[in-house]
All heavy atoms as an XYZ file, in Angstrom:
911
protein
N      15.159    -11.394     29.394
C      14.395    -10.208     29.079
C      15.089     -9.347     28.033
O      14.480     -8.481     27.472
C      14.155     -9.373     30.330
C      13.266    -10.033     31.371
S      11.616    -10.383     30.782
C      10.862     -8.791     30.873
N      16.371     -9.563     27.800
C      17.091     -8.767     26.810
C      17.171     -9.494     25.472
O      18.167     -9.405     24.780
C      18.501     -8.448     27.311
C      18.469     -7.453     28.444
O      17.521     -6.678     28.547
N      19.479     -7.480     29.292
N      16.106    -10.210     25.128
C      16.095    -10.906     23.854
C      15.926     -9.905     22.727
O      15.211     -8.917     22.854
C      14.941    -11.905     23.808
C      15.062    -13.014     24.808
C      13.842    -13.917     24.764
O      13.160    -13.947     23.732
O      13.597    -14.581     25.770
N      16.592    -10.178     21.634
C      16.444     -9.311     20.458
C      15.121     -9.625     19.783
O      14.749    -10.786     19.642
C      17.592     -9.549     19.500
C      18.923     -9.084     20.093
C      19.988     -9.169     19.091
N      19.587     -8.360     17.929
C      20.371     -8.068     16.926
N      21.591     -8.517     16.920
N      19.958     -7.350     15.912
N      14.405     -8.607     19.351
C      13.146     -8.866     18.653
C      13.405     -9.538     17.311
O      14.423     -9.311     16.673
C      12.537     -7.472     18.461
C      13.685     -6.531     18.581
C      14.703     -7.183     19.470
N      12.479    -10.388     16.918
C      12.596    -11.093     15.644
C      11.844    -10.277     14.595
O      10.634    -10.131     14.655
C      12.019    -12.518     15.745
C      12.766    -13.306     16.818
C      12.077    -13.223     14.410
C      12.147    -14.637     17.148
N      12.588     -9.742     13.669
C      12.000     -8.934     12.612
C      11.342     -9.835     11.570
O      11.964    -10.790     11.111
C      13.071     -8.074     11.921
C      13.585     -6.946     12.753
C      14.647     -7.133     13.621
C      13.017     -5.687     12.662
C      15.124     -6.085     14.394
C      13.490     -4.638     13.426
C      14.545     -4.846     14.292
O      15.003     -3.804     15.053
N      10.112     -9.517     11.173
C       9.509    -10.306     10.088
C      10.146     -9.933      8.757
O      10.500     -8.781      8.518
C       8.037     -9.898     10.129
C       8.031     -8.546     10.753
C       9.204     -8.520     11.697
N      10.306    -10.916      7.898
C      10.800    -10.638      6.552
C       9.681     -9.983      5.757
O       8.503    -10.114      6.090
C      11.246    -11.936      5.886
C      12.405    -12.605      6.587
C      12.734    -13.922      5.950
C      13.861    -14.567      6.743
N      13.871    -15.994      6.647
N      10.033     -9.283      4.692
C       9.032     -8.576      3.899
C       7.945     -9.511      3.375
O       6.772     -9.160      3.359
C       9.688     -7.836      2.734
C      10.447     -6.605      3.185
O      10.352     -6.241      4.377
O      11.143     -6.003      2.340
N       8.329    -10.717      2.948
C       7.340    -11.655      2.415
C       6.461    -12.272      3.506
O       5.440    -12.880      3.212
C       8.003    -12.754      1.583
C       8.996    -13.602      2.322
C      10.418    -13.047      2.325
O      10.662    -11.965      1.768
O      11.289    -13.716      2.901
N       6.852    -12.107      4.776
C       6.042    -12.612      5.889
C       4.967    -11.618      6.323
O       4.064    -11.981      7.066
C       6.943    -12.931      7.085
C       7.882    -14.099      6.855
C       8.855    -14.298      8.010
O       9.089    -13.346      8.777
O       9.378    -15.412      8.129
N       5.058    -10.390      5.874
C       4.077     -9.370      6.235
C       2.884     -9.517      5.298
O       2.953     -9.172      4.123
C       4.683     -7.952      6.147
C       3.644     -6.906      6.489
C       5.889     -7.828      7.063
N       1.797    -10.079      5.827
C       0.597    -10.347      5.040
C      -0.637     -9.922      5.829
O      -0.603     -9.850      7.054
C       0.494    -11.834      4.712
C       1.634    -12.340      3.862
C       1.505    -13.806      3.579
C       2.698    -14.252      2.741
N       2.715    -15.651      2.486
N      -1.713     -9.685      5.100
C      -2.963     -9.348      5.765
C      -3.538    -10.591      6.429
O      -3.244    -11.718      6.029
C      -3.989     -8.740      4.786
C      -3.523     -7.405      4.267
C      -4.296     -9.684      3.661
N      -4.341    -10.365      7.465
C      -4.973    -11.467      8.176
C      -6.411    -11.643      7.716
O      -7.194    -10.695      7.755
C      -4.990    -11.198      9.681
C      -3.711    -11.442     10.384
C      -3.860    -11.274     11.884
O      -4.593    -10.371     12.321
O      -3.234    -12.059     12.609
N      -6.741    -12.835      7.279
C      -8.125    -13.185      6.982
C      -8.693    -13.803      8.243
O      -8.347    -14.920      8.599
C      -8.184    -14.195      5.844
C      -7.992    -13.603      4.499
C      -6.802    -13.375      3.873
C      -9.004    -13.127      3.622
N      -7.021    -12.801      2.654
C      -8.371    -12.643      2.466
C     -10.397    -13.077      3.687
C      -9.080    -12.114      1.395
C     -11.097    -12.554      2.619
C     -10.433    -12.075      1.494
N      -9.557    -13.054      8.925
C     -10.149    -13.574     10.159
C     -11.399    -14.384      9.826
O     -11.868    -14.404      8.686
C     -10.516    -12.421     11.114
O     -11.505    -11.598     10.481
C      -9.288    -11.594     11.469
N     -11.938    -15.018     10.825
C     -13.153    -15.813     10.657
C     -14.305    -14.928     10.179
O     -15.092    -15.338      9.321
C     -13.517    -16.526     11.984
C     -14.848    -17.227     11.874
C     -12.425    -17.507     12.369
N     -14.407    -13.722     10.692
C     -15.497    -12.834     10.304
C     -15.387    -12.426      8.839
O     -16.395    -12.339      8.134
C     -15.595    -11.603     11.234
C     -16.905    -10.839     11.015
C     -14.452    -10.662     11.059
C     -18.094    -11.516     11.556
N     -14.178    -12.199      8.349
C     -13.995    -11.878      6.928
C     -14.488    -13.029      6.046
O     -15.224    -12.818      5.079
C     -12.521    -11.602      6.607
C     -12.000    -10.329      7.183
N     -11.034    -10.318      8.147
C     -12.304     -9.042      6.928
C     -10.762     -9.061      8.469
N     -11.527     -8.274      7.742
N     -14.048    -14.215      6.373
C     -14.455    -15.389      5.601
C     -15.955    -15.626      5.707
O     -16.612    -15.959      4.717
C     -13.680    -16.625      6.075
C     -12.195    -16.544      5.811
C     -11.476    -17.708      6.450
C      -9.968    -17.534      6.356
N      -9.247    -18.591      7.088
N     -16.504    -15.449      6.912
C     -17.934    -15.681      7.130
C     -18.794    -14.710      6.327
O     -19.824    -15.106      5.763
C     -18.263    -15.575      8.617
N     -18.388    -13.461      6.252
C     -19.161    -12.475      5.491
C     -19.214    -12.873      4.023
O     -20.279    -12.828      3.393
C     -18.565    -11.062      5.669
C     -18.820    -10.560      7.080
C     -19.136    -10.096      4.643
C     -18.079     -9.280      7.429
N     -18.094    -13.261      3.467
C     -18.071    -13.643      2.052
C     -18.888    -14.907      1.812
O     -19.727    -14.962      0.903
C     -16.622    -13.810      1.556
C     -15.940    -12.441      1.512
C     -16.592    -14.467      0.185
C     -14.492    -12.471      1.128
N     -18.678    -15.924      2.631
C     -19.390    -17.185      2.446
C     -20.896    -16.990      2.638
O     -21.702    -17.462      1.826
C     -18.835    -18.269      3.397
C     -19.720    -19.494      3.425
C     -17.419    -18.642      2.996
N     -21.297    -16.282      3.682
C     -22.725    -16.071      3.928
C     -23.375    -15.249      2.827
O     -24.521    -15.522      2.441
C     -22.940    -15.413      5.290
C     -22.767    -16.328      6.492
C     -22.880    -15.538      7.794
C     -23.786    -17.446      6.466
N     -22.663    -14.248      2.322
C     -23.258    -13.448      1.256
C     -23.500    -14.299      0.011
O     -24.541    -14.183     -0.636
C     -22.388    -12.236      0.929
O     -21.199    -12.615      0.283
N     -22.563    -15.159     -0.321
C     -22.735    -16.031     -1.485
C     -23.845    -17.050     -1.235
O     -24.700    -17.281     -2.099
C     -21.404    -16.736     -1.845
C     -21.612    -17.813     -2.883
C     -20.381    -15.716     -2.323
N     -23.862    -17.628     -0.047
C     -24.860    -18.650      0.278
C     -26.269    -18.066      0.320
O     -27.234    -18.739     -0.046
C     -24.509    -19.336      1.619
C     -23.295    -20.249      1.428
C     -25.683    -20.126      2.164
C     -22.788    -20.861      2.707
N     -26.416    -16.823      0.736
C     -27.739    -16.213      0.825
C     -28.171    -15.598     -0.510
O     -29.302    -15.799     -0.955
C     -27.768    -15.146      1.947
C     -29.034    -14.342      1.900
C     -27.596    -15.800      3.304
N     -27.296    -14.859     -1.157
C     -27.682    -14.094     -2.353
C     -27.993    -14.984     -3.549
O     -29.039    -14.829     -4.190
C     -26.591    -13.068     -2.711
C     -26.562    -11.955     -1.665
C     -26.814    -12.486     -4.098
C     -25.418    -10.986     -1.812
N     -27.114    -15.905     -3.880
C     -27.292    -16.651     -5.130
C     -28.443    -17.642     -5.113
O     -29.198    -17.727     -6.101
C     -25.977    -17.286     -5.563
C     -25.056    -16.205     -6.041
C     -23.943    -15.742     -5.403
C     -25.214    -15.392     -7.205
N     -23.402    -14.699     -6.112
C     -24.161    -14.462     -7.224
C     -26.145    -15.354     -8.225
C     -24.003    -13.526     -8.225
C     -25.996    -14.408     -9.237
C     -24.935    -13.511     -9.222
N     -28.661    -18.396     -4.053
C     -29.872    -19.231     -4.060
C     -31.158    -18.395     -4.154
O     -32.098    -18.780     -4.852
C     -29.802    -19.987     -2.731
C     -28.356    -20.055     -2.429
C     -27.798    -18.746     -2.917
N     -31.200    -17.261     -3.466
C     -32.372    -16.387     -3.573
C     -32.527    -15.853     -4.994
O     -33.645    -15.721     -5.497
C     -32.270    -15.219     -2.596
C     -32.686    -15.514     -1.167
C     -32.375    -14.340     -0.259
C     -34.151    -15.864     -1.096
N     -31.407    -15.532     -5.628
C     -31.460    -15.063     -7.011
C     -32.106    -16.114     -7.914
O     -33.017    -15.829     -8.685
C     -30.057    -14.714     -7.518
C     -29.985    -14.493     -9.001
C     -30.440    -13.312     -9.551
C     -29.480    -15.467     -9.842
C     -30.389    -13.102    -10.926
C     -29.424    -15.268    -11.213
C     -29.884    -14.079    -11.747
N     -31.628    -17.346     -7.825
C     -32.155    -18.398     -8.684
C     -33.591    -18.774     -8.321
O     -34.376    -19.146     -9.186
C     -31.245    -19.630     -8.663
C     -29.939    -19.388     -9.345
C     -28.747    -19.382     -8.631
C     -29.893    -19.148    -10.709
C     -27.535    -19.151     -9.270
C     -28.686    -18.911    -11.355
C     -27.512    -18.910    -10.631
N     -33.929    -18.666     -7.038
C     -35.288    -18.996     -6.604
C     -36.299    -17.946     -7.073
O     -37.421    -18.284     -7.445
C     -35.316    -19.124     -5.077
C     -36.680    -19.454     -4.527
C     -37.220    -20.725     -4.683
C     -37.418    -18.488     -3.853
C     -38.469    -21.031     -4.179
C     -38.677    -18.781     -3.352
C     -39.198    -20.055     -3.519
O     -40.441    -20.353     -3.024
N     -35.922    -16.678     -7.055
C     -36.872    -15.600     -7.353
C     -36.833    -15.113     -8.795
O     -37.649    -14.272     -9.156
C     -36.613    -14.395     -6.430
O     -35.294    -13.900     -6.673
C     -36.769    -14.768     -4.978
N     -35.925    -15.609     -9.597
C     -35.776    -15.086    -10.957
C     -36.542    -15.931    -11.965
O     -36.397    -17.148    -12.000
C     -34.291    -15.040    -11.345
O     -33.615    -14.219    -10.413
C     -34.115    -14.465    -12.734
N     -37.327    -15.232    -12.768
C     -38.007    -15.870    -13.894
C     -37.026    -15.869    -15.069
O     -36.562    -14.819    -15.499
C     -39.272    -15.087    -14.240
C     -40.035    -15.713    -15.388
O     -39.749    -16.872    -15.728
O     -40.915    -15.027    -15.945
N     -36.725    -17.017    -15.580
C     -35.718    -17.166    -16.637
C     -36.088    -16.342    -17.873
O     -35.231    -15.806    -18.556
C     -35.545    -18.651    -17.018
C     -35.070    -19.466    -15.822
C     -34.570    -18.812    -18.178
C     -33.740    -19.058    -15.259
N     -37.351    -16.216    -18.179
C     -37.784    -15.553    -19.405
C     -37.893    -14.039    -19.282
O     -38.105    -13.363    -20.274
C     -39.141    -16.117    -19.844
C     -39.069    -17.608    -20.052
O     -38.055    -18.116    -20.512
N     -40.113    -18.305    -19.693
N     -37.793    -13.488    -18.093
C     -38.120    -12.081    -17.898
C     -36.928    -11.284    -17.339
O     -36.698    -11.291    -16.132
C     -39.327    -11.967    -16.952
C     -39.871    -10.570    -16.890
O     -39.508     -9.717    -17.685
N     -40.743    -10.339    -15.932
N     -36.202    -10.601    -18.197
C     -35.139     -9.669    -17.802
C     -34.121    -10.263    -16.832
O     -33.766     -9.643    -15.834
C     -35.735     -8.400    -17.190
C     -36.521     -7.599    -18.196
O     -36.160     -7.659    -19.391
O     -37.475     -6.915    -17.795
N     -33.637    -11.449    -17.143
C     -32.660    -12.078    -16.259
C     -31.331    -11.331    -16.268
O     -30.643    -11.272    -15.256
C     -32.470    -13.571    -16.609
C     -31.642    -14.252    -15.527
C     -31.834    -13.726    -17.977
C     -31.592    -15.744    -15.638
N     -30.967    -10.707    -17.393
C     -29.674    -10.025    -17.488
C     -29.614     -8.830    -16.548
O     -28.585     -8.596    -15.898
C     -29.404     -9.593    -18.927
C     -27.993     -9.085    -19.116
S     -26.768    -10.236    -18.476
C     -26.181    -10.934    -19.956
N     -30.680     -8.072    -16.447
C     -30.711     -6.916    -15.536
C     -30.467     -7.362    -14.095
O     -29.632     -6.802    -13.385
C     -32.069     -6.215    -15.592
C     -32.372     -5.500    -16.852
C     -33.758     -4.881    -16.717
C     -34.234     -4.306    -18.011
N     -35.556     -3.704    -17.894
N     -31.217     -8.373    -13.708
C     -31.114     -8.846    -12.331
C     -29.751     -9.496    -12.070
O     -29.174     -9.322    -10.996
C     -32.248     -9.835    -12.064
C     -32.600     -9.987    -10.628
C     -33.887    -10.794    -10.498
C     -34.330    -10.856     -9.077
N     -35.533    -11.664     -8.912
N     -29.250    -10.225    -13.051
C     -27.944    -10.864    -12.898
C     -26.847     -9.827    -12.697
O     -25.987     -9.976    -11.827
C     -27.634    -11.741    -14.110
C     -26.280    -12.455    -14.104
C     -26.229    -13.460    -12.963
C     -26.033    -13.137    -15.421
N     -26.865     -8.758    -13.485
C     -25.865     -7.701    -13.331
C     -25.980     -7.016    -11.972
O     -24.973     -6.750    -11.310
C     -25.999     -6.674    -14.460
C     -25.410     -7.092    -15.800
C     -25.836     -6.122    -16.889
C     -23.906     -7.178    -15.726
N     -27.205     -6.716    -11.558
C     -27.397     -6.037    -10.276
C     -26.950     -6.909     -9.106
O     -26.244     -6.450     -8.201
C     -28.855     -5.624    -10.108
N     -27.327     -8.174     -9.122
C     -26.990     -9.070     -8.016
C     -25.501     -9.399     -8.010
O     -24.867     -9.423     -6.953
C     -27.857    -10.349     -8.076
C     -27.383    -11.394     -7.097
C     -29.308    -10.000     -7.805
N     -24.920     -9.639     -9.180
C     -23.480     -9.917     -9.208
C     -22.689     -8.680     -8.802
O     -21.661     -8.787     -8.118
C     -23.040    -10.426    -10.574
O     -23.269     -9.459    -11.561
N     -23.161     -7.493     -9.197
C     -22.506     -6.264     -8.757
C     -22.551     -6.103     -7.250
O     -21.568     -5.714     -6.622
N     -23.701     -6.428     -6.656
C     -23.815     -6.353     -5.199
C     -22.874     -7.336     -4.527
O     -22.196     -6.989     -3.550
C     -25.257     -6.641     -4.791
C     -25.528     -6.711     -3.297
C     -25.268     -5.365     -2.654
C     -26.943     -7.169     -3.034
N     -22.786     -8.541     -5.057
C     -21.897     -9.536     -4.464
C     -20.435     -9.133     -4.603
O     -19.637     -9.298     -3.674
C     -22.152    -10.899     -5.112
C     -21.786    -12.034     -4.212
O     -21.614    -11.864     -3.019
N     -21.674    -13.204     -4.769
N     -20.062     -8.569     -5.738
C     -18.691     -8.080     -5.922
C     -18.407     -6.931     -4.960
O     -17.311     -6.828     -4.397
C     -18.453     -7.665     -7.383
C     -18.463     -8.902     -8.283
C     -17.131     -6.918     -7.548
C     -18.464     -8.595     -9.762
N     -19.405     -6.061     -4.732
C     -19.247     -4.968     -3.761
C     -18.950     -5.509     -2.368
O     -18.074     -5.002     -1.666
C     -20.513     -4.115     -3.691
C     -20.616     -3.118     -4.820
O     -19.596     -2.870     -5.488
O     -21.720     -2.576     -5.023
N     -19.680     -6.514     -1.952
C     -19.481     -7.096     -0.622
C     -18.074     -7.657     -0.499
O     -17.376     -7.419      0.500
C     -20.544     -8.179     -0.336
C     -21.925     -7.533     -0.207
C     -20.193     -8.968      0.925
C     -23.073     -8.517     -0.186
N     -17.629     -8.377     -1.512
C     -16.271     -8.933     -1.488
C     -15.240     -7.804     -1.466
O     -14.249     -7.866     -0.739
C     -16.056     -9.877     -2.687
C     -16.954    -11.100     -2.537
C     -14.594    -10.290     -2.814
C     -17.030    -11.974     -3.768
N     -15.476     -6.750     -2.251
C     -14.558     -5.607     -2.266
C     -14.444     -4.922     -0.920
O     -13.348     -4.530     -0.500
N     -15.561     -4.778     -0.229
C     -15.531     -4.161      1.106
C     -14.719     -5.011      2.068
O     -13.916     -4.484      2.856
C     -16.969     -3.948      1.637
C     -16.964     -3.581      3.108
C     -17.676     -2.871      0.826
N     -14.891     -6.316      2.002
C     -14.133     -7.208      2.891
C     -12.641     -7.133      2.565
O     -11.803     -7.008      3.466
C     -14.651     -8.661      2.791
C     -13.735     -9.625      3.520
C     -16.057     -8.752      3.348
N     -12.279     -7.167      1.296
C     -10.867     -7.103      0.900
C     -10.257     -5.761      1.316
O      -9.130     -5.710      1.812
C     -10.705     -7.344     -0.616
C      -9.287     -7.044     -1.079
C     -11.067     -8.777     -0.963
N     -10.999     -4.672      1.129
C     -10.478     -3.346      1.491
C     -10.290     -3.202      2.998
O      -9.484     -2.381      3.446
C     -11.409     -2.252      0.975
N     -10.998     -3.997      3.779
C     -10.896     -3.874      5.239
C      -9.815     -4.755      5.850
O      -9.596     -4.711      7.058
C     -12.242     -4.206      5.889
O     -12.503     -5.595      5.805
N      -9.131     -5.549      5.055
C      -8.087     -6.435      5.583
C      -6.905     -5.632      6.110
O      -6.485     -4.655      5.505
C      -7.614     -7.410      4.501
C      -8.625     -8.425      4.016
C      -8.079     -9.194      2.828
C      -9.008     -9.381      5.129
N      -6.386     -6.050      7.239
C      -5.247     -5.382      7.876
C      -4.173     -6.405      8.212
O      -4.452     -7.581      8.419
C      -5.681     -4.673      9.166
C      -6.723     -3.600      8.967
C      -6.138     -2.432      8.245
C      -7.186     -1.359      8.038
N      -6.856     -0.452      6.993
N      -2.954     -5.918      8.312
C      -1.852     -6.768      8.749
C      -1.831     -6.795     10.273
O      -2.294     -5.858     10.914
C      -0.501     -6.229      8.238
O      -0.351     -4.890      8.677
C      -0.416     -6.302      6.732
N      -1.284     -7.851     10.864
C      -1.195     -7.885     12.324
C      -0.137     -6.899     12.833
O       0.731     -6.459     12.078
C      -0.782     -9.333     12.623
C      -0.139     -9.820     11.387
C      -0.778     -9.071     10.254
N      -0.229     -6.576     14.086
C       0.763     -5.702     14.713
C       1.963     -6.561     15.092
O       1.832     -7.576     15.766
C       0.165     -5.030     15.946
C       1.124     -4.140     16.670
C       1.568     -2.963     16.090
C       1.597     -4.480     17.926
C       2.458     -2.136     16.750
C       2.489     -3.657     18.592
C       2.906     -2.484     18.003
O       3.786     -1.672     18.657
N       3.130     -6.166     14.632
C       4.326     -6.959     14.860
C       5.148     -6.492     16.057
O       6.151     -7.075     16.377
C       5.210     -6.961     13.607
C       4.586     -7.733     12.475
C       3.959     -7.076     11.432
C       4.602     -9.114     12.468
C       3.370     -7.783     10.398
C       4.018     -9.839     11.443
C       3.403     -9.156     10.408
O       2.811     -9.863      9.394
N       4.743     -5.420     16.693
C       5.471     -4.920     17.846
C       6.318     -3.717     17.487
O       6.314     -3.235     16.364
N       7.048     -3.239     18.478
C       7.918     -2.085     18.277
C       9.327     -2.560     17.925
O       9.867     -3.445     18.567
C       7.980     -1.238     19.542
C       6.675     -0.562     19.939
C       6.845      0.134     21.278
C       6.253      0.426     18.882
N       9.862     -1.962     16.892
C      11.216     -2.317     16.458
C      12.035     -1.035     16.319
O      11.497      0.027     16.027
C      11.186     -3.044     15.105
C      10.500     -4.373     15.158
C       9.193     -4.494     14.742
C      11.153     -5.490     15.625
C       8.546     -5.714     14.784
C      10.523     -6.715     15.669
C       9.216     -6.829     15.248
N      13.311     -1.143     16.517
C      14.219     -0.006     16.333
C      14.804     -0.078     14.928
O      16.005     -0.224     14.747
C      15.328     -0.040     17.388
S      14.731      0.094     19.058
N      13.942      0.017     13.944
C      14.388     -0.116     12.566
C      14.075      1.130     11.747
O      14.141      1.097     10.532
C      13.744     -1.342     11.920
C      12.238     -1.216     11.817
O      11.677     -0.293     12.422
O      11.623     -2.043     11.129
N      13.692      2.180     12.392
C      13.367      3.407     11.673
C      12.032      3.341     10.956
O      11.785      4.098     10.041
N      11.185      2.406     11.343
C       9.861      2.302     10.746
C       9.774      1.406      9.530
O       8.763      1.412      8.832
N      10.801      0.615      9.258
C      10.798     -0.248      8.070
C       9.633     -1.236      8.079
O       8.966     -1.433      7.068
C      12.127     -0.991      7.957
C      12.224     -1.861      6.717
C      13.545     -2.603      6.688
C      13.653     -3.540      5.516
N      12.623     -4.550      5.438
N       9.362     -1.855      9.223
C       8.258     -2.810      9.315
C       6.925     -2.100      9.083
O       6.049     -2.612      8.395
C       8.269     -3.550     10.674
C       7.041     -4.411     10.827
C       9.517     -4.397     10.804
N       6.780     -0.905      9.636
C       5.537     -0.148      9.446
C       5.341      0.253      7.989
O       4.226      0.233      7.476
C       5.517      1.089     10.339
C       5.329      0.775     11.802
C       4.028      0.022     12.078
O       2.968      0.430     11.561
O       4.087     -0.981     12.796
N       6.415      0.614      7.314
C       6.325      0.968      5.893
C       5.917     -0.252      5.083
O       5.063     -0.163      4.191
C       7.665      1.561      5.388
C       7.680      1.676      3.875
C       7.933      2.897      6.044
N       6.486     -1.403      5.395
C       6.127     -2.640      4.705
C       4.668     -2.986      4.955
O       3.937     -3.352      4.024
C       7.033     -3.799      5.171
O       8.398     -3.426      4.974
C       6.741     -5.067      4.405
N       4.224     -2.855      6.217
C       2.809     -3.107      6.546
C       1.900     -2.166      5.759
O       0.877     -2.587      5.215
C       2.560     -2.883      8.039
C       3.065     -3.975      8.935
C       2.766     -3.687     10.394
N       1.326     -3.661     10.607
C       0.709     -2.920     11.534
N       1.407     -2.136     12.314
N      -0.583     -2.977     11.681
N       2.266     -0.896      5.690
C       1.441      0.089      4.983
C       1.341     -0.239      3.488
O       0.270     -0.097      2.891
C       2.014      1.489      5.184
N       2.444     -0.694      2.891
C       2.426     -1.049      1.468
C       1.510     -2.245      1.214
O       0.751     -2.256      0.246
C       3.835     -1.362      0.974
C       4.699     -0.151      0.790
C       6.084     -0.537      0.308
C       6.985      0.677      0.193
N       8.356      0.305     -0.212
N       1.582     -3.252      2.074
C       0.744     -4.438      1.911
C      -0.730     -4.064      2.085
O      -1.590     -4.447      1.282
C       1.152     -5.537      2.919
C       0.145     -6.669      2.941
C       2.536     -6.063      2.599
N      -1.048     -3.271      3.117
C      -2.432     -2.856      3.352
C      -2.953     -1.985      2.208
O      -4.109     -2.104      1.812
C      -2.550     -2.132      4.680
C      -2.410     -3.048      5.872
C      -2.475     -2.325      7.204
O      -2.763     -1.101      7.222
O      -2.242     -2.978      8.235
N      -2.096     -1.134      1.664
C      -2.501     -0.266      0.557
C      -2.873     -1.099     -0.670
O      -3.863     -0.807     -1.347
C      -1.363      0.699      0.212
C      -1.675      1.617     -0.948
C      -0.494      2.523     -1.266
C      -0.792      3.369     -2.495
N       0.341      4.183     -2.884
N      -2.088     -2.144     -0.942
C      -2.357     -3.002     -2.098
C      -3.743     -3.648     -1.973
O      -4.527     -3.636     -2.923
C      -1.272     -4.069     -2.206
C      -1.438     -5.008     -3.376
C      -0.290     -5.980     -3.487
C      -0.426     -7.045     -2.434
N       0.498     -8.164     -2.586
N      -4.063     -4.186     -0.799
C      -5.361     -4.819     -0.599
C      -6.492     -3.793     -0.583
O      -7.574     -4.059     -1.097
C      -5.366     -5.656      0.681
C      -4.738     -7.006      0.463
C      -3.365     -7.183      0.591
C      -5.507     -8.097      0.099
C      -2.782     -8.416      0.365
C      -4.935     -9.335     -0.122
C      -3.573     -9.480      0.010
O      -2.998    -10.706     -0.218
N      -6.239     -2.626     -0.004
C      -7.258     -1.577      0.013
C      -7.585     -1.131     -1.410
O      -8.753     -1.012     -1.781
C      -6.783     -0.383      0.851
C      -7.777      0.735      0.895
C      -8.893      0.650      1.709
C      -7.603      1.863      0.119
C      -9.823      1.671      1.744
C      -8.521      2.894      0.147
C      -9.637      2.794      0.961
N      -6.559     -0.913     -2.225
C      -6.795     -0.479     -3.597
C      -7.513     -1.559     -4.413
O      -8.413     -1.262     -5.192
C      -5.476     -0.096     -4.273
C      -4.925      1.215     -3.771
C      -3.604      1.581     -4.423
O      -2.867      0.724     -4.882
N      -3.315      2.866     -4.442
N      -7.141     -2.818     -4.228
C      -7.822     -3.896     -4.934
C      -9.287     -3.974     -4.503
O     -10.187     -4.160     -5.334
C      -7.118     -5.234     -4.697
C      -7.751     -6.376     -5.415
C      -7.768     -6.435     -6.798
C      -8.362     -7.402     -4.709
C      -8.364     -7.491     -7.470
C      -8.958     -8.464     -5.371
C      -8.968     -8.503     -6.746
N      -9.542     -3.826     -3.212
C     -10.913     -3.822     -2.710
C     -11.724     -2.681     -3.287
O     -12.891     -2.850     -3.655
N     -11.114     -1.503     -3.414
C     -11.823     -0.360     -3.991
C     -12.105     -0.568     -5.475
O     -13.154     -0.166     -5.974
C     -11.040      0.937     -3.763
C     -10.923      1.306     -2.294
S     -12.473      1.207     -1.424
C     -13.016      2.863     -1.540
N     -11.187     -1.215     -6.189
C     -11.445     -1.537     -7.589
C     -12.610     -2.513     -7.707
O     -13.455     -2.392     -8.609
C     -10.203     -2.126     -8.266
C      -9.234     -1.085     -8.715
C      -8.008     -0.809     -8.177
C      -9.395     -0.158     -9.796
N      -7.414      0.228     -8.846
C      -8.244      0.649     -9.854
C     -10.408      0.067    -10.718
C      -8.074      1.652    -10.789
C     -10.241      1.083    -11.654
C      -9.095      1.853    -11.682
N     -12.676     -3.483     -6.804
C     -13.803     -4.413     -6.810
C     -15.119     -3.681     -6.534
O     -16.143     -3.964     -7.170
C     -13.590     -5.521     -5.771
C     -12.587     -6.602     -6.122
C     -12.406     -7.559     -4.949
C     -13.015     -7.360     -7.359
N     -15.102     -2.752     -5.591
C     -16.303     -1.981     -5.285
C     -16.728     -1.163     -6.500
O     -17.920     -1.092     -6.838
C     -16.070     -1.081     -4.051
C     -15.901     -1.942     -2.802
C     -17.213     -0.083     -3.879
C     -15.409     -1.188     -1.587
N     -15.770     -0.548     -7.176
C     -16.097      0.233     -8.381
C     -16.678     -0.665     -9.470
O     -17.659     -0.298    -10.127
C     -14.847      0.953     -8.891
N     -16.102     -1.842     -9.664
C     -16.610     -2.779    -10.664
C     -18.026     -3.240    -10.314
O     -18.908     -3.282    -11.173
C     -15.670     -3.986    -10.778
C     -16.081     -5.070    -11.769
C     -16.024     -4.524    -13.197
C     -15.177     -6.277    -11.613
N     -18.229     -3.569     -9.046
C     -19.564     -3.976     -8.613
C     -20.590     -2.874     -8.779
O     -21.723     -3.122     -9.204
N     -20.202     -1.646     -8.484
C     -21.116     -0.513     -8.669
C     -21.433     -0.308    -10.138
O     -22.572      0.029    -10.502
C     -20.503      0.765     -8.081
O     -20.334      0.613     -6.689
N     -20.444     -0.500    -10.999
C     -20.672     -0.394    -12.436
C     -21.677     -1.445    -12.907
O     -22.604     -1.143    -13.655
C     -19.347     -0.536    -13.199
C     -19.444     -0.491    -14.717
C     -19.883      0.903    -15.176
C     -18.113     -0.868    -15.331
N     -21.501     -2.693    -12.459
C     -22.443     -3.739    -12.820
C     -23.855     -3.402    -12.347
O     -24.827     -3.617    -13.053
C     -22.004     -5.087    -12.221
C     -20.895     -5.767    -12.960
C     -20.285     -5.197    -14.066
C     -20.442     -7.005    -12.542
C     -19.252     -5.829    -14.739
C     -19.410     -7.650    -13.203
C     -18.824     -7.068    -14.300
N     -23.952     -2.895    -11.112
C     -25.279     -2.527    -10.580
C     -25.904     -1.405    -11.410
O     -27.100     -1.444    -11.708
C     -25.178     -2.093     -9.121
C     -24.963     -3.228     -8.175
C     -24.885     -2.757     -6.727
O     -24.754     -1.573     -6.456
N     -24.951     -3.686     -5.807
N     -25.111     -0.427    -11.781
C     -25.626      0.693    -12.575
C     -26.110      0.211    -13.948
O     -27.193      0.600    -14.413
C     -24.564      1.776    -12.732
N     -25.318     -0.629    -14.585
C     -25.717     -1.160    -15.900
C     -26.997     -1.988    -15.769
O     -27.913     -1.859    -16.576
C     -24.576     -1.980    -16.532
C     -23.407     -1.069    -16.896
C     -25.057     -2.747    -17.754
C     -22.149     -1.804    -17.296
N     -27.059     -2.816    -14.730
C     -28.255     -3.624    -14.507
C     -29.483     -2.784    -14.235
O     -30.590     -3.113    -14.674
N     -29.324     -1.658    -13.574
C     -30.442     -0.766    -13.283
C     -30.877     -0.025    -14.536
O     -32.075      0.201    -14.771
C     -30.040      0.243    -12.194
O     -29.645     -0.481    -11.025
C     -31.188      1.170    -11.855
N     -29.923      0.373    -15.376
C     -30.240      1.182    -16.546
C     -30.769      0.378    -17.727
O     -31.350      0.951    -18.653
C     -29.012      1.976    -16.969
C     -28.558      3.034    -15.969
C     -27.246      3.654    -16.412
C     -29.631      4.097    -15.787
N     -30.532     -0.916    -17.752
C     -31.027     -1.737    -18.877
C     -32.544     -1.835    -18.890
O     -33.219     -1.873    -17.970
C     -30.421     -3.145    -18.831
C     -28.959     -3.234    -19.246
C     -28.500     -4.679    -19.142
C     -28.735     -2.736    -20.652
């Protein structure tokens, strides 16, 4: 019972991609793009619709990336070093996800305004 806790190395602290994260991305791609190609008339304003739909798909991916979290590694007597490392990793993914959401929103806006 007096085992020393095993501290994760900094490079071992990563976000977890769960089944639901992967499923949301895969299902959104599988549903959105076939419907896009099925319902789009090639001769009539395809660029507007392409920008709007690709922006929506990028938004969905951005939301999933921004929601990724690192696993809980337990309590350590390290002054919070593991928690700081976890926070840095989560911040990187959150910021990247927000950039994707902004890019997707930009595409949607351009597609709407054309």
